[in-house]
N, C-alpha and C positions, 0 to 999 in steps of 0.2 A: 569440849575436848576434841571433837572431830575437826572443828574449824582451826584449832591450834595446830593440829597435825598437818592439815592441809596447808597452812601458812608456812610450816617448816619445810614441807616438800617443795613448795613454790620457791622458798628461799634457796634451797639446794639447787634447783634447776636453774634459777637465775644466776646463782653463784658460779656454776659450771659454764654457763653461756657467756659470763662476763670475764672469764679468765683471759688475760693477755700475755703476761710475762711467762707463765707456766703453761702456755697453750698446748704444747706438745703432749701434755698429760691426757688430753682428750683422745689421743690415739692409743693410749695404754689399754690393754685388754681388760684389766680389773676395773678401771674407771668406766670403760664403755659398757660393761655389764651393769655397773651401778647406775649409770645414766639411763640405761634401758629399763631398769626397775623403776626408777623415779618417774619416767615418762608413762609407764603403765599404771602408776598410782594416780589415776584420774577418775572422773565421775563414771566413766564407762567400765572401769576394771576394779575399782575398789570394793565393789560388792562381790566380785569373783575372787575371793581370798586365796583359793587354791592356785589360781593362775599367778597371783602376786607372789605367793610363796615360791613358785617355780622360778620366777624371774630373780627373786632374792637369793635363792639357793644357787642359781647360776653365778651370781656375783660372788657369793662366798666360796664357791668351788674354785674360781680363779684366784681369789685372794689367799685362800688357805694353801695354795701351792707355794706361797712365799712367806706368809705370816698370818697369824690370826688376830693381829692387832692393827687396825686401820691407821692409827697414829704412827706407829713404827714404819709401816709400809710407805705412807705418804712422806714422812721425814727422809727416809732413804732415797725416795724418788727425787725429791726437790734438791737434796744435796748433790745428786748425780746429774741433775738437769743442766745442760748448757743452754742458757737463756739470755735474753737481751740485757737483763740487769747485770748478770755476771760478766758478760762480754764488755759492757761499758765500764764496769768497775775495774777489771784487770787492765784495761787499756787507759784507765784514768780519764775517761771521757766524762762529760758533765752529767751527773745524775740529778735531773731536775725534779721539782716538787711533784709533778704529776706522776713521774715514774716511781718515785718513792711512795707516794700514796697508793698507787696500783699494787706495789709489792705488799704494803701493809694490808690492804683490803683482801688480797688473794690469800695471804697467810692467815688472816683472821677467819676467812671462810674455811680453810683447811682445819683450823682449830675447832670451829663449830661442827664441822663434819665428823671430826675424830671423837668428839665428846657426845655425839648423838647416839642414843640407844635405839637402834632400829627395831628391836623386838617390840617396842611399845606401839609400833604401827599395826601389829597383829592382835587379834582377839585372844583372850585367855584360853579359849578352846583349842587354839593351834600353837600358841607361843611356846608351850612346853615341848613341842615336837620339833621346833625350829632350832637349828644350830645357833649357838650364841656367838656374838662378835664382841671381842674385848674393845672397850672404848676408854680413852683417857683424856683428861683435861690438860693439854700441853700448850705452852706459849710458843707457837710456831715462829712468830716474828722475832722473839728474843733468841731462840735457838738458831734461826737462820742467820741472824746478825753475828752470833758467836761463831758459826760455821765460816762466815766470810772472813772473820778475823784470824781464823786458824787455817786458811786455805794454803798458806805457804808451807805447811807441814802435812796437813791431811788431804790436800788436793781439792779439786773442783771439777764439776762436770764428769766427763769420762775418766778423769784421773783420780776420782774419789773411790777409795776401796780397792784399787788395782795399782800395781806398780810396774808391770811389764806389758808391753804393747807391740803390735805389729802394724803393718800398713796393708790395706786392701788395694785393689787395682785402680781405685778412684782417688787415691791419696788420703783416704780417711784413716785416721788413727783408731785402731780397735784393740780391745783387751786381748792379750794372748789367750788362746783357748786353754792352754795348760800352763799355768803360772809355775815357772821353775823355782822350786823352793830350796835351791842350793844354799847350804849353810857354810859360811866362811870357816867355822870350826871343824868342818869335815873335809877340808882340803889340807893335804899333808905335803911337806916339803915346799920348796920355792917361796919361803917366807920373805926373802929379800926382794924378789920380783913382785910379790903380792903387796908388800909394804909401799912400793912406789905408786901402785894404783890406788891404794887406800889414801895415801897422803894427798895425791892430786885431787881425789874426789872430795876429801875434806875441805880442801881449798875452794873448790867449786861451791860447796854448801855454805861456806863461811863468807862468800862474796869476794874472795881473793882471786888473784890471777890463777887460772887453771889451764893446763895444756891439753891438746889433743894427743892421744896415745896410740902407738902402734905396738901390738904384742905379736911377735913373730917367732917361729921355731917349729920344732917337730910336732907332728900330730899326736894328740892324746896327752899332751903335757899339762893341760889345765888352763889354757889361755881363755877360752870362752867361759869355763866354769869360774874363773877368777872374776871376770866382769859381772856375771850374773850373781855371784855371791856378794860382791860389793854392792850391787844394786839392792839386794835384799837386806844387807847390813844397814843401809841408810834409808830404807823406805819410809820409816817414821819421821825422818828429818826432812822430808819433802823431795826425795830423789825418785825419779821415774826413768825407766829404760824403754827406748823405742828401737826395735830391731828393724833395720832396713836391708832388704836383699840387694844384691848387685844389680838385678834387673830393675830395681826401683830407684837407682841413684839419680835419675832425672827428677825425682820428686823432692830431693833433699833440700834444695834451696827454699822452696815454698814451705816445707814442713818447719824448717828452722825459723823462718820469718814468723810463722804463726805461733811458735813456741816462745818467741822473744817477749811476748806480752805477759806470759804467765809468771806468777810469783814462785812457781816450783822450779826445780833444777832438773836438767835432763841429760842423759847419756844417749847419744845416737850410736847404736851398736851395729857394726857391719862385720859379720862373721865370715871367716874363711875366704877372705877376698884375694882373688888372683885374676890378673889380666893376661890375655894373650898378646902376642906381638902385633896383631892387627886389630886390636880392640880400642875403639874410640870412647867407650863409656867412661873411661877414667876421667875425662874432662869435667864431668859433673862434680866429682870429688875434688878435683884440682881447683875448680872455681871456688869451692867453699874454703879449702885450706889456704888459698892464696888471696882470698877476697878482701882482706884488709879489715880494719877495725869496724867499719860501718856494717859489714855484712855478717858479722859473727857476734851474736849477743853474749852477754856475760853469764847467762844461765844455761848455756848449752856447751857440751863437749862432744867430740867424736872419738869413740874407741873402736879400733879396727884390729881384727886378728887375721893372721895369714901364716901360711907355711913358708913364705918366701920373704927374705929381707927386703927386696925391692919390689914386692907385690907382682912379680912377673915370672911366669914359667915359660921360658923361651923354648920353642920347638922349631927346629930348622925346617921341618916340613911345612910350617906355616908361612915360610918366606916365599910367598908368591906375589907377583905384581910389582909395584914400585918399591924397590929396595930402599931408596932414599927416604920415602915416606915411612916405611916400616922402621928403619933405624931411628928416625926422628921420634916416632911414637914410643919406641922402646926407651929412648933417653928421657922423654917426658914422664913416662910411667915411673922409671927408676928415680927421677928427681922428686917424685911425690914423697918418698921416704923422708927427705930432708925437711918437709913441711910439718912433720909431727914434732911437737915440743919434747916429747918423751918417747924413746924407743926401748922396748924391753925384750930381751932374748930369753926364750924358753927352750932349753936343751934337754935331750933325753937324759934321764937320771942314770948315774953310774950304779954299780951293783949295790954299794952301801946305801945310797939314797933309796933305790928301789926296794931294798929289804926293809928299810924303815917305814916306807909307805905301806908295804904289804902287812907288816906287823901292826901298824896303826889301824888299818881297815879290819884286820882280824880281831883286834881288841874290841872295837865298837860293835862288831857283829857277833861277838862271843864265840869265836871259832876255837874249839878245843882240839889242838893238834900239837904234837912235838914240834918245837921251834925249828930245829934243823930240817925235819921232814917238810914242814910248811915252806921253808925257804927253797928247799930242793924242788918241790913241786911248782913253786912260783916261777923259778928260773926256767923250768921245762915249759911251763905255760907261755912264758914270754918268748921263748925261742919259736914256739909254734904260732905265735901271734905277731911275728915280724918285729920283735924287739921290746925292750923295757919301756914302760911309760906309766904314769899314774892311772890312766884309763885301763891299761892292761892289768895293773895291780888290783883295781876295783873289780874288774870283770872276773879275775881269778877267784877272788874271795866270794863273789856272788855265785860262782859255779860250785862252791862248797856248801852253800846254804840249802 
């Protein structure tokens, strides 16, 4: 029995050492703790069972932060792993026999690992005191192949299980720290404007011609909320949103090129974009919008919001230096607007629309107040908040909760 256990420990250690495709898993905290336990289980330590239990409990401590089932944990990890196999697959590169065999071997190893009852490594004297680890017999290879077939909907690598992303300072796409759960059903008014965004996004998902969109108009009217709600609306259909800040516009060409290989669809979201009259950063966006067919993949669109129709807030105090250069810059920035296939205007709501929005928010928040009194207070709140808008309506209702 002891020899059999030793053979299984050796098999696990060799299995981890032999990993190629999923090699990044060796940097994972849970797996590092497991490997440390396996390394301790040798002729020098196996007679010191208390020390082995300590190593094993360290492993369980890290695992239980996420899951008490090693199979589920490993499956989630490999589905989210950006590896050489996935990279070649989505780029339609040749997946040769050796790579396919490596994939199969590594997934078979994970299957063996997940089905192994680690408590059998300890004596009956101690096993009852050791935390139990759920283990399952799961066909990892079959599930991974199914995952690959469903990537265009469920995502791959970092895009698995997340639908909203940002960029760090090194151009890396990272999941948004706080996924905005904006629901399209909780946006009131502006149905005509919103329907244009929805229709264009459906075209993107269906592989049809889709346009870049500029949403401009007054602050607080729901431009950004519309885009995020649409992203959530279609997340199960393979749509992902990546927010790019104005300061990151220089990254946009490389980001779009990388996304072009993915089976997913993407919205590049640039929020509250405004250029000054002496601002040259607009050229990065201009290069994308004017770049022609070859530079813009069919699985990516750019959605921009701004308070200004021409993306520029001109301040005559900025007019220093070469006036000719400044005028040229202004004209080029203003011409950007014409590069968007769809332009949608969001205007402040009139009194009737504002009232409808207030009443809708009041209903879903179960506000019990006389209707006339509610409207009167909402109007007063709007005056104190620099005017009517959906945002002000929502803030007013939240102030009553």
